[in-house]
N, C-alpha and C positions, 0 to 999 in steps of 0.2 A: 423771323423765327423769335419765338418768345423764350428768352434765356433766362429772365428773373423768376427767382421761387420765393413763394410766401409759407411760411412755415411758423404755425403755432402750435409747439408743443405740449402735450397736456400731462401730467404727472400719473403715471402708470396706467394711461389709457392708450388704445389705440388711437391713431391721429388721422381720422378719414381726409382724403384729399383727391382731386383729379388729376390726370395725366396733364402735364405741363401747367397747369394754374394751380397753384397750391392756394389754400383758402381755410379761414376759420371755422369750424364746424360747431362744435358744443362748448361755445365760449360761456356758455350760461345768460345771456343775454334774456331780459324777461319781458314778456307780452305785460299789457298793463293790467290784465288778468291777475297777473302772477305777484303783482305788488301788495296787495291785501295779504295775499297768505304767508308773504316773508315774515309776517308780525307774529305767526302761531311758532310756538317753541314746542318742539316734540322731545320726551323722555327726559324732563329735567328730575334729578332727584335729589334727596337731603342727606341720603346715607347709602355708601357704597357697598355693593353685594359683595360675598365673600367669593374670593377666586374658585372658580370652577370648570376645570377644563371638559366636561362633558357638555353644561350648559353653554361655553364657548363655542363648542364644534356645532351644536344644534342652531346656535344663532347665527353661526357662520354659514351654515347652510340655506338658513331662511332669508339671510339677508343677500346671498347670492343670488336666490330666486328673485327676491324683490327689485335687486340691480336689474336682473334681466327683463322683468314685465316692464319697467320704467325706461330703461335705457337700451331695450331692444337686444333681441339674439344676434348671431352672426348670418343669418339669413335675412332679417329684417334690416341689419344695417347694410348688408349688401344690396339689396334693394334701393335704399336711400342712395348710396353712392351711384347706382346707376342713374338715379334720378337726376342727382347733381351732376353727373358727367354730361348728360344731355342736355340740360339748362347750360350749361356755359357751351359746350361745343356746336350744339344747333345753334345758338345765338351765333357764335362767332362765323359759322358756315354761311348764315344767312347773309351776317352783314359782310362778309366777303365777296358773296357773290352780287350783291347789290353795288360793291367796289369796282365789278368785273374782275372778281380772280376766282379761280377754283381752288379751293381749301376741301383738303381731304382730313378729317379728324383724326388724331393718334389713336390706335386701338385702345379701348378701355382694358384696365390693369385692374385685375381684382384682388385689392389690398388685403381681403381676409382669407386668399387663398392657403389652404391648408388648416386654417382655424376650426375647431369644433366649438370652440363655447368661447365667450368673452368673459373673463375671472374680473368681477366689481367693476363692470365697464363704466357704471355709472361715476367712480371714484370712491376709493377707498381712505381717505384721509393719512393721518400721519403715521398711524400704528395697525389699522385693520386688514391691509392687504394680505394675500397670502404667503406664507413662509416658502421661500422658494431656495434651497440652500444649494443649488446645481448653478443656478441663472437666475437674472434678473428679468432675462426677456429682453433686453434693450439691443445686444448684437444681433440676435435674431432678427428682431423686427427692423432695424439697420439693413440686413440682408433682404430681406422682403420688402423694404421700400426702395432700393436700389432700381428696381425696375419704373418706378416713376421718373427717373434723374435720365434715363437713356435719350441721348441727345439725336432724334428722329426728325428729320423734316416733315411737317405737315402734308405738305403739296410734294408728290412723286415728282412732278416737273419742276419743281424748283430749282434743280441743278441745270435745267437746259435752258433757264432765263438768260439773258444778259445780266452783266453786272447791275446796268441802271435799273431794269426791272425788278431784279433782286431786292435793290434797295426800297423802290417802290411797293413791292409785295410784303417786306418785312415793316414798312411803317404803317401800311393796311392792317396788317397784324396786329400790330400794337394798339391800334387805333381801335380796332373791332373786339379786343379784350374787355370784357365787363370789370367796368370800375367799380360796381358794388354788386357783390354777391347776394342774392338770396338764398339762404339755405332752404332746401327742400328733403335733406336729407335725414333730419329730425323731425317728428311731430311737435307743433307747440306745447302740446301736453306733455309731453316726455320732457323738456325743457324747464317746464313751471314744476314739475315733480321732482326731478333731478336737483334742483335747489333747496327743496325741503328736505330731500334726501340726505344731500351733503351737511345740512343745518344739523340735523339729527344727529349724524356722526360725528358732528364739532362738538355739539352737546356731550355725548359720551368721553369724548376724549378731554373736556375740559373737566372731567370728574376730579376733585382732588385726590383721590386715590390713585386714578390714571395717572394725573400729571406727576404725582410723585415717583412714580415707577418710571414716566419717561423721564427722569432726571439720570436715570443709571445709563440711557441709551448711549450718548454721546461719548463716557470715559469707556465703556465698554467698546464700542465702536473704534476710538481712538486706538485700544490695546491693540487691537487686531488689525493696525495699521490702514485701516480706510475710514477716516474720522468723517464723521455724519451727526449732525442733530438731532435726525428725526428721518423717517423713510423718505418722505418728500426730498429731504436736504440729499440724501445718498442718491435717488433717483436723478436728480439734476446734476448731479456732479457726475454720475456716471455716463448719463447721455451726453455731457460736455467732453467728456474723455474719448468716448467712442465717437463721436463727433471729428474731433481733433485727429483720431488715427487714420479715417477715412475721410479727407476733403473733399467736398463736392459731391459727396454721398455715390462715390465710385463704388463699384464691385469692389468690397475690402478685400486686403491681404497683406502680407509683408509683416515685417519684425513688429512694427508699432503697432499695427492690429492684432496681432496675437497677443502682445503683451496688455494691450487694453481688454481683452477678451478674458485673459487669465486673470486679470486684476478685478473684473465683474466677477467671476467665479469667488474668487477670494472675499470680496464684500457681500456678496450673496451668502456665503457660510456664516460668516461674522452677523449678518442681520437676522437667519434664522436663531441664532443663538441669542444676541441682544435685545431682539424683540419679542420673542416668545411669550414671556410673563405678562408684559406689557398689552399685547395684542389679545391674551385669553381675558386679562381683567377688562378691557375695552369692550369685548364681545359679550363678555357677561353681563355688561350694564346696557349694552346696546339693545340686546333681545327682546325683553319686553318693549323697548321704545319701537322696535321694528313691527312688532307685533300690533302695538296700538297705531302706527303709520297705516298698517296695512288696512286696519278696520275703519278708522279714520277716510282714507282717501280710496276706499273701493271704486267708488263709483269714478274718481279721476284714472285711477290705475288701469281698470277696465276700458276707458275712454281711450288713453294711452294705448294699449293692446291693439285696438280695433285701427286704431289711426297706424300703427306699425304694418298691420295687414294691409291697411288700404293703399300703402306704400307698394307693397308686393303686388298686389293687382295691377298698380299704374306702371311698375317696371316689367312686368311680363308682357307690356305692349311693345317692349322693344327686343331686339335682338340678343342685347346682352342678357335681358332679363330670362328669355327662355334658354338661355345658354348656361346660365350661371345659376339660375334658383330652380 
């Protein structure tokens, strides 16, 4: 049986993974063609615009739409996970068969179950994530991902094997686990554009006006009893606390879990107060940059969408695709 888990957590993003074998997904590794694109700078300005909540709201909408076109919708992401699942599990099944073992893959678990939309699925930097005063979504995601950690034996006949055969089966299964995972759940063009998208956000956050406003966040959060230097720091600390409250990713419950969930709500409410003005300033600045990005990379964005749709078409060849898509 495979008991080792590999998880690379991503700030404010869903973390795609396959049952039993966790793997990196959108680690932002670049294809060679993307290296030249990295030199481009989107949205540099010499003057900070006036704070305009209406412009910030409009920019937020455009940024979310752009994020979905680059990083995929829930349905497109789900299709990618189905393909990643089959790449992993089909490989193991074939390898085990060659070794003389009957391997039954675990059931595919839809990590996006119940999700209607991914909010800034490409990443939102330190300040531009949505304000969610009722919770950061970390405990909720932890609950949803618990299904991936249920300890089921892939081979229904495993318990009937002798102890010696169980050891041999486990050794074969460990040997059949892919040593290198080729990510098929995200199109290459999506990876490339995502790097540039995050570069655009980073440029806006480096603006002197935004940077000055950002200095107020740490003291504000500390005063609320939830110290953090920026939104990414808050997410990392809350993820750690939630994880410690439910070790082993078991279905969470108990006093420690309830305390961690309550602390997340307190942190989310404080974040909504402390980050609102910073976020509006950053969004006001990034709005024109997002428009320029959309026009500059129109052909690449369209290609990314076509590639995402191709993942759906491919996933529909499998039973999971016909069931979940």
